[in-house]
N, C-alpha and C positions, 0 to 999 in steps of 0.2 A: 680404520684410519681416523685420526683425531681431526676434529673440526678446526678450521683455520682460526687464528687469533682474531679477536674482535677489532683490535686496533692495528691498522696497517697503512702504509703509505706507498703501496705498490702502484706506480704511475701507469703501468699498462692496464691494470684493472680499472683504475679511475678513468682512463681514456675510453675504455669500452663502455663504462657507465655513462660518461658524458656524451658519447656518440649516440647511444640509445636514447638518452634524455632529450637530446636535440631532435632526434627523429620524432619522438612523441610530441615535442613542442610544435614542430612543423605540421603535424597532423591536426593539432588542436587550434592552430593559429586562425583558420578561417572562421571559427566560431566566436572568437574573443571580442571583436568589435560589437557584434549584436548583443553579446552577453553584457558588455558594459552599458549599452543603451537600455537594455532590459532592467538593469539595476537602477538606472536613473529614472525611467519613465513608467515602468510597470510594477516592479517588485518593491516590497517594503524593505527599507535598508536594514539588513541583518548582518550577521557574521558571514553570510553567503556572498556579500559584495566582495569584489576582488581585493586582495591584499594591496596591490599596487594602486591604491586610490589616488585619484587625481589625473589618471591617464585619459579619462573620458570627461567631456564637458557636461556639467550638471545644468539642467534647465534653470531659468531664473527663479522659479518657484514651483513647488508641486501643487499646481492649481487644481487639477482634477484627479479624483481618487477612484474612478470607475474601474480601471485596470487592476489596481491593487486590491480593491474590494472583490472584484471578480476572481482573482487568483486565490484569495483567502476563502471564498465561498466554494470554489471548485475543490480546493484542498479538503475542506470540511466534508463535502459531498463524497469525495473519493474515500476518505477515512470511513465514512458510513457504509459505502458500497463494498469496501475491501476487508474491514476488520470489525468483528462483532465482539464486544468485551465479555459476553456471556457464553459464547460457543467457540470451541477450538476451531481455528482456521487453518490448522495443518493436520492432515489426516495421514497417518502412517499406513502403509500397505506393503505386502510382499509379492513380488512378481512371480508368476507361474508356480504358485504353491497353494494348495487347498488348506484353508485355515479351519482349525477346530474352534469350538466355542471359547476355550480358555485362551487361545491365541488372540481371538478378537477382543476379549476382555483386557488382555495385556496391552494390546495396541491402543485400545481406548484409554487406558490409564496413562500411557505415554502421551497421547494427545492432550489430555487434561493437565498433566504436569508441565508440559511445554507451554500450554496456554497460560498457566499461572505464572510461569517464568516471564512471559512476554507481555502479559496484560495486568499483572498485579499492581497494587497501588504504589509500590516502591520500584517498579520496573523502569529502568532508563530507556528500554526499547520503545515504549509508547511515545515519549517525548522526542527521541531521535527519529522515529518513523514519521511523526507529524512534520518535523522540519524537512525530512527527506522528500515527503510528498509535496510540500510547498515548493521546494527547489525544482522538483520534477515538473510541476505545473508551470513555473515561471521560466526556468532555463531549459527545460526539456530533459534533464538528467540529474541524478544525485548519487553520491557515493555513501554507502552505509557500512560502517566498520563494526564487525562482530568479533570482539576479543575473548579473552579467557573469562571464566566465572570467578568473581571475587565477591566475598561476603554474601553468597547466595544469589547474586544477580549477574547476568551476563553483561560484560562491558560493551556498551553500544554507543556510537557517536556518529554524527553526520559530518561529512567532510565538505568544505566549500568547493563549489564548482570550479573556481579559479585556482584552487590549491592542489588539484589532482590531474594527472595525465594518465589516461587509461587506454587499453587496447584489448581486443577480444579475438577469440578463435572464429574465423569465418565459417567453419563447418558447423560448430555447435551453437554459434551466436552467444556464447558465454564469455564474459570478461575473465581474463586470466592474468592481466598485467596492470599494475598501478604504481605510479611514482607520485608520492605525496610530499608536498613541501610544507614545512612548519618552522617556527622560530622559537628559540629558547634563550633565556638569559645565560650568560657564561657560567655563573655559579651553579645553576640547575643542570646545565649540560654536563658540567664536570661531575656532578653527583650522579646523573643518569648513566654516564659513560666513563667510569673511573679508569678504564684501561688506557685512555687517550692522554698521553703526557702533554700534547699540544693544548687540549682543552684545560688541563690543570694550570698550565702556564698562563693562558688567556684569562682564566677566572681569577688567578692571583693578581694580575695587573689591573683588570677592570671587571669586577664581578657582575655589573649590571648591563654590560654591553650585550646587544642582541645578535645572536648567531643564527645562521640559516642552515637547515638540514633537509635532506631528502631521503625518505624511505622508499626503496625500490624493491617491489615485490614482483617476481617473475616465475614462470614455470622452470623447474629444475630438471634438466635432462638427466635421466637415469635415477632420479630420486624415488624413494620407496616409502610407503606409509610405515610409520614407526621407526624410521631411521633417525640418525643424529640431526643436529640443527642444520648442518649444511648438506644433509643427505635426504631430506624430505622432498615430497613432490613440488613444493613451492618454497622458494628461498627469499628472505628479506635481508637486504643490506642497507644500513643507514650510513649516509655520507654527510660529512661536515664540509659544506661547499667552500667556505673561505679558506679552510686548510687543505682542501682537495685530498681528503683521506677518509677511509672507511673506519667507523667507530663501533659498529655493532653488526652481528650476524644472528638471524633467527630463521627458523624453519616452520612450515605448516604442513599438516597432512592434507588439508583442503584449503581452497582459496578463502582468505579471511574477510573478504569484502563483497558487497553486492552493489551493483550499479543499476539503478532504476532508470528506464527510458520511457518517455511518454509516447512519442512517435519515433519511427526509425527510418533513416535513410538506408539504402543498400550498402552493406559493409562499412557502416559508420559506427564508431564506438560511442558516440555521444547522443545522436538523435536531436530532436527538437520538441518543443511543447507549445501550448497555446500562447505563451508569452511572446514567442516570435511572431505568431499570427497577428496579435493585436498591437505589436510595437508600432507599426506605421500609423495606425489609427490613433493610438495614444499620443504620439508625437504631433499629429495633426491637431488633435484637440487642444494640446498645450499651446500650439502656435495660434490657433484661432482665439483661445481664451486670452492669451497675452495681447493680441490685437484688440480684442473687445475691451480689455482693461484700459488700454491706451485710449480707445475711442470714448469710453465712459469718463476717463479723466479729462479729456478734451471737452466733453459736453458740460461737465461740472465746472471745470476751471480752464476755459479755452485760452489758447494763445491769441493775443490781441495785437493788432497793428495800431499804433498811436499816431494820429495825424494832428494832435493838439499842441505839438511842440512842448510837451511836458506840463501843460496847464491842468490836465486831468490826471490826478494821482490814482492810477488803476492798480497800484501795488497793494493798497490797503483794501482787502475784500471782506473784512469782517461784517457780519450781518448788522444792519442798523447804523453803520458808521456814516457820518456826514462828510462829504468831500466838497470843499469850496472850489468854485470855478469862476474865472473872470470872463464874463460874457463878451467883453470887448475883444478879448484875445481870440475868441472863437468866431469872430465876425467873418463871414464868407466861407466857413468850413461846413460842408454839408453833412459829413459823417466823421466825427472826430475819432471814433473807435470802431474797428471792424474785426470780425473773426478771421483768423488765418485759414481755418478749416471750417467747412460747412458741417452741420450735424449729420451723423451717419445713422442709417436705419440698421440696427443690429439683429432684427428678427430673422432674416434668412440665415445668418451665421449661427444663431442659437438653434434653429431647426436642423442645421447640418450637424451641429454637435450632438443633438439628441439622436440623430440617425447613426452617428459613429458610436455612441454609447450603446445603442441597441445591437450593433454589430459586435462590439466587445463582449456584451453579455451572452450573445449566441456563441461566440468562439469559446467562452469559458463554460458553456452549458448551464449558466445560471438561470436561464429562462425556464429550465426544467424544474427549478425549485419553486416556481410560482404555481400553486394549485389552480387548475382550471375546471375542476369538477364543480358542478352546481347541483341544486336540489332536484332538478328536472332529469338528471341522468340516472339510469338504472345501475344496479350493482354490477351487472355484466359489462356495461360500458366503462365503468370505473376500472374494473379489472383489465379490460382490453387496453386502456390507456396505460395502466401500470405495466402490462406485458410489453407494450411498445417501448417504454422507457428502458425496461430491463434488457430487452434484446439490443437496443441501440447502444446501451452502456457496455454491453458485453464485449463489443469490438474495441471499445476504447481502453478497457482495463486489461485486455488479453495480453498485451505486451508486458505490462508490469507483473501480471500473474506468473509469466514465464520466469522472470527474474526472482520472484519471491520464493520459488521452489528451492533455490540455493540457500535461502535463509533457514528453512526448515531443516535441511540436512546439517547445516553448520551448528544450529542450536542443539539438535539431537546429539551430535557427536560430542559437543562440549559437555552437555549434561551427563552423557553416558560415561565419559572419562572421570567426571566428578562423582560418580556413584549415586546419582540422583534418581535412578529408576530401580524398580524391584527386579528380582531374578526373572529372566525370561523363561517361558515354558520350554520344555524339551523340544517341542515341535518347531520352535523358531531358532534353535541353535544352528549356526552356520548359514542362516538366511540373510540376504541383503534387504534391509528395510529402506524404502524410499518414501518420499513425502509429496503429497499433492496439496497445493494451496486451494482451500475451499473457502471462498469469500461469502459474505451474506448474499451477494449477487448470485453466486453459483447455487447457494442454498435455495434462494427464491426460485431459480430455474428448476431445481430438483423438485420443489414443491409443485411446480407446474406438471411434472411427471406424475405426481400423486393424483392430481386432478384427472389425468388421462386414465389412471387405473380405476378411479371411481366411476368415470364415464363408461369404462369397459364393463364393470360390474353392473351398472344400470342397464346396459344393453342386454347382458345375460339375464338379469331379473325380468326384463320385458319379454325375452324369448322363452323363458321356462314355461309359462302357461300354454304356449303353442306347442312346444316339444320339450318334455321333461329332460331329455338327454342333454339339452343345452346347459343345464346346471353342472354337468360333468366336465365341461370344457375348461374352465379356469382352475388352476392350481391355487386355491384360495390361501393356503398356508404360506406359499412362497410370495404371493401377491402382498399379503400383510407384512411379511418380513421386509420385502423391498420397499414398501411404503414407509415402514418404521425407520429404515436406514436413510431414506431420502429426506425424512423429516428431522434427522439428527438425533433420534432416540438412542440413549446409551445402550451398549450391547448387554450390560447386566440386566436391563429391563426386558430383554427379549430372550425367551427360553431357547436353550440349545436344541439341536436336532435330536441328540441323545435323549433329552428330557421328553420331547414329543414322542419319540419311539417308545419309551417306557410308558408314557401316558396312553398311547394307542394300545400297547400290549395289555396294560392294566384294564383298559375299557373292554378289550376283547375277552380277557379272563373273566371280568365281571359279567359280561353278556353270556359267556358260556356257563358260568356258575348259575346265573339266573335261569337259563334254559334247563340246566340239570335239575335245579330246584323245582321248576315248574313240572318237569317230567316226573320227578319223584313224587310230587304232590298228586299229579294225575294218576300215577301208578297206585299210590296209596288209596286213592278214591276208588279205583277199580277193584282193588283187593277188598276194600271195605264193603263195597256193594256186592261183590261176589260172596264174601263171607255171610252177609246178611241173607243172600239168596239161598245159600247152602243150609243155613240154620232153618229157614222157612220150609225148605224141602224136607229136612229131617223131621221137623215137627209135624209136617203133613203126613209123612209115612208112619210116624208113631201113632197118630190119631187113627189112621186106617187100620193099623194092627190091633188096636184096642177094640175097635168096633168089630 
């Protein structure tokens, strides 16, 4: 069956889209007021601020930057905890399949090529992920678009939190629906969607007018991988809102976006982040600082009550100016000028602001970035403090790590379609490759496992002098292999089991050959000694015969 035309004005189809869009709007509506305030008081103004700017009241001035700096530092810390520019952070594996050495080598090559695609100097993924992490910290969620590969790079972009309506599968907790709003000038829209006669007419009349579009991506019931545009598992329909018509149809074999969430409510597609936690504190700091500014202005330039009937010119307050006063006019006036407000002690309010700033720093975990190690601490104590931070951070990033797994699958499939991987070994043909997100945080925890292995070997070494059989307990070769993989050593640098089997067989053959040589040498010595004895005996008999 042929795919439907890109341009259509089927009203029933548009009504179904509009109803679904309205449902998603209602689901997102409770988050929007706080998102607007976060954009005003917490987050740095970026493209992530709502398109409908002006709906929320902006504070008089951005007086305090504690929340904005905290969000930036937490984003930087998360980037370090989650992404290592030198080590692949997606690890390919095959479920329920025993891998051979060549299979592991191939999967390691897949990991490295994907890592280069996502971490290279020209990769747009690095920039988009940095913005997505910042959005996740501030607003609690962010949408990351992963498109097709163009010019050797995967098309990646961050979508504004106020430009996307999302939904997810409650069972898998994976997002599977996104309605994304964007705007295009009429002439560009006509170029991008040439099948729409309506857009061609609008562009001819006013090419610079801004038009609104919505890309609606949803699961496609009955869709199959490899099917046509409208027959794939996920279908995308682009709608021109002012014209109430569909102007494009696309399909995807897998969901093309990833939605990162910092903290999660039950069955909520958006979640929340530290930005929501610190919002009331940041608003309170702004209110206190505004009041302090007013108090300081009053102290420097107080409002005065004039009882001199205009004799004293208090308007001219320049330093060193001379103001003439008629003493006769002031006769009987005890206090010609007085303050309207008494001076205010601002020290308690400043102390309260400092307390609020400390709370904001703790909510953004930036207090962890301040090293507290001193020269009096031992290496063990320093490592213990490091382990505490790693364990505490693991619970924070676990939710995002769950969402990152979809990124690995998407990038692999796009690169595989583009022919960017070598031929897979025969043992992997027909096997499903899945990806685990392995962050530097997870690698550090794995290195903790290596420390456990080393402690185990130390216990064995201590027990061997007491009982030599203790040395037979550990499988040293497998322990070394496990330690190498936990440390992220390349599979090519670890000998295969087949190589070790051959090495063991060669060592056994060499040992057998050495034993045979030793036996032959010993036998030759016996024969030599026996020959010498026989010769002596013959010589002795001959002498006796002569005598």
